[in-house]
Structure formats: structure tokens, C-alpha cells
Steps between C-alpha positions, in 0.01 A plus 500: 500500500347837597356344814847372598647844460228653708552244777865547491460883517280456802745277672778748433290788629423316817873411538604862451237619749601240760873590459427875556280419799769289659763776428267760654452295816876452535564863444250606767650239733848653444414864496254515795760496785672790327170681453404455863846609620465819300150573629612446851789737446277797415265456806521654842626273774158529670318364206728198472443399869129581493265241635303368309757530214417737219516338152699745285333445165577641249652800683568555874251692704759762601776547248833620630868510418607573857661139515733576217587843624567355852720228345710719265497827694477409874651814618229713342205311659351505827458141597158549671376137452844343498714415807846655563651189366385520148655845400840339558413199285350719219828707495694179412279408214655717217852365602358152494372554153854607386651199691261260320595659157879475582469133617280400207723656240823349634338164539351514147849602343697243696242222417493586132884504467554172681191327352604593145851350544372179678209452269722541187751249642232233574312558179800497259797326662554125548672390819463206744215541762312752285156355575568457872620850519188642344278286728708611799441874403133449494509294827635817676176676410297237695670566830272678749649834591395456864721205533814677434402841638730464819809395299447796252438743788830397665693508173366842396576635850857356500577669163394841637205520248226494752243777448650594164354489142796287388434236748125471400606494138735217540242293691221577251728402210573158661133411485402679164807400302420117458162575340655776285765242372225243412295778307797624307634155432171403325498821309867468379429144389244637249755720323657330194861390555581620156497861609747426765725289282520779238597734787775257606628459138528880476734497804273548785573321832220311686444819721503725193242270320284517809508876523472588135285231373313291777404789726366727226286216362374419853398854597128419553602209721751697687251796566239236623761345730616833622141597576454179694814558705402868569151411619618212710759716675248799533226293669731297721414542871641211716878561456446886492339464844782294653804653334410866566451698828491867411375747247831469321414145398121464517323436175147603399319177598660508844402863572146437363467207749588735794163673475360197669617517854374306812558803724405781265225322310449450130466807264323336205484807285869594519611137474294452182636824363848366549397182327371701196816709482709187522332327202512802281864461380465134405185577312665792322796283402279231370307737280831664383654160381179323400601510138815293577309256730240434241777445229662257742190312554415483138852391394513237775159366375601489137845360550387251757 
């Protein structure tokens, strides 16, 4: 018996070590691009284009914050190593960050409001064609954005929403909303119907039961869905590129891409600095709401 326990303990230890090793490899694989981007952002442009390449490990040979200063305060920097094109682009970046925040916030609020109502109706109500409707919603998600880019461009322009945050928010919502509905629909289905029935008996309407009972019980799932919507809208590049044409509408990913120009060359340092500043808000939001995200995952795992 003692021998069996020892063998079982050895197998358990090997399994734990293997799992940690796999998790470490996956972590390194995921974090390395961000690490390299940060290292590149704190190096001079001359080091980044040096031949042969200089491997920046663990710290760059020449540490500098000039790329961030040039990006955030272009009027206070002498662009010695940058062309005349890049001060103009850098001056648009703070406004682009604000545009991304506005578009992502509007998209998130719009998607959560519509997805909550739609998911509740599909999860709780009985009506003809319910299964077909739910499949059709998910089918919309499978449509390649490139295949409908021209119709969307013409529609947004005809509505007078070209180069505006509202236009981008509506387009983003049309692609994010189907998956939000499916996420919340599955979460609403795990909530006991007795809670809702008790609210209806007390005089609540369907909408009142949704607001006062279902949504508070689904807070972790709603936060996770909202975070997904925000990050999807924040990182979107394709439609932001074709539906904007000036600093009034450019988002952060679009302005960051402008530091790679065929005529003016590629400024790797300032472009990677823009990339780091672009991902900071999403990381901060994920850390801020991680408690609700973890609760949502645990609740889904237990109830499922």
C-alpha cells in the first residue's frame, strides 16, 4: 500500500511539473512579442536598423525615452532622425487615443444594451423560429468583413457618418454584437428561472425582471462580455482605416501604422512606442476588472 502511494505521489508530481512547464512555455510564447515591442520602443532608431542586428537582451544597449517623448510631445522635440512627415503623424496620436476610447466605449455600451435584451429574449421566451434565429445571429459572425467592406463604406458615407466615431461604433457593433448575444445567452440560461418567476409574481414586468434580477446576477458575465467588446473595438484596424480620413476620426491603430511609410521610411522605435501606449488601456482595464472576469469563469464552469 505504501509503495502504491509513493508511485501515485511521483506521478502526481510529474503531472504538476509538466503542467507548469507547458504553462510557462505558453506564457513566454504570448508575452515575448510584447516584451520585444517594449525593448524596441526604448532604443534609438540607429540601434534598431543596425547591421548586423543587435540583440537587446536583457536590456537595450542604449536606453532612451525619446521615442515616447517624440510621440506624445512632438512640438517639444527636434526630430533630427525623423523626417518632416512624422511630427505631423505624432501630433495626431493623442487625439487618436481619445477617438479609440470614445469609439470603444460607445460600442461596448451599445452592444451590452442590445445583447442583453436579445439574449434574454432568446434564452427565456418561446416563439416560432427561435433556434433558426439564434443560428442566424451566429452566422452573421462568420461573414468576412472584407466581403462587405464596399457596401458598408457606401452606407456610412450616405448617412453622413464617414470619418466620425458614431459611424465606426455602429460598424463595430454589427460585428461584435452576434458573439455578445451568444455569450450572454449562455450565461442567462444558467440563472435559475425561479428568481425571475418570483420577480414576476411580485409585479415586475419582463424588462423589470431583466434589470432587477437577471442583470445583477449576471454581472461577472456582463463585465467579461463588455471587456471583450471594448478590446475588439479598441484593436480593430481594417474598418478604422477605410472609414476615416483625417485626425478627427483616426483611431490609435491607424495612426500607429502611419509610422511605416514607403516614402518616409519606417520609424521602428516610435511605431513600437505607439504600440505599447495603445495596449496599455486594455491591459489596465483587464487588471481592473479581473475579479469579475474570474468570477464569471468560475461561475460558468460550476453551473455548466
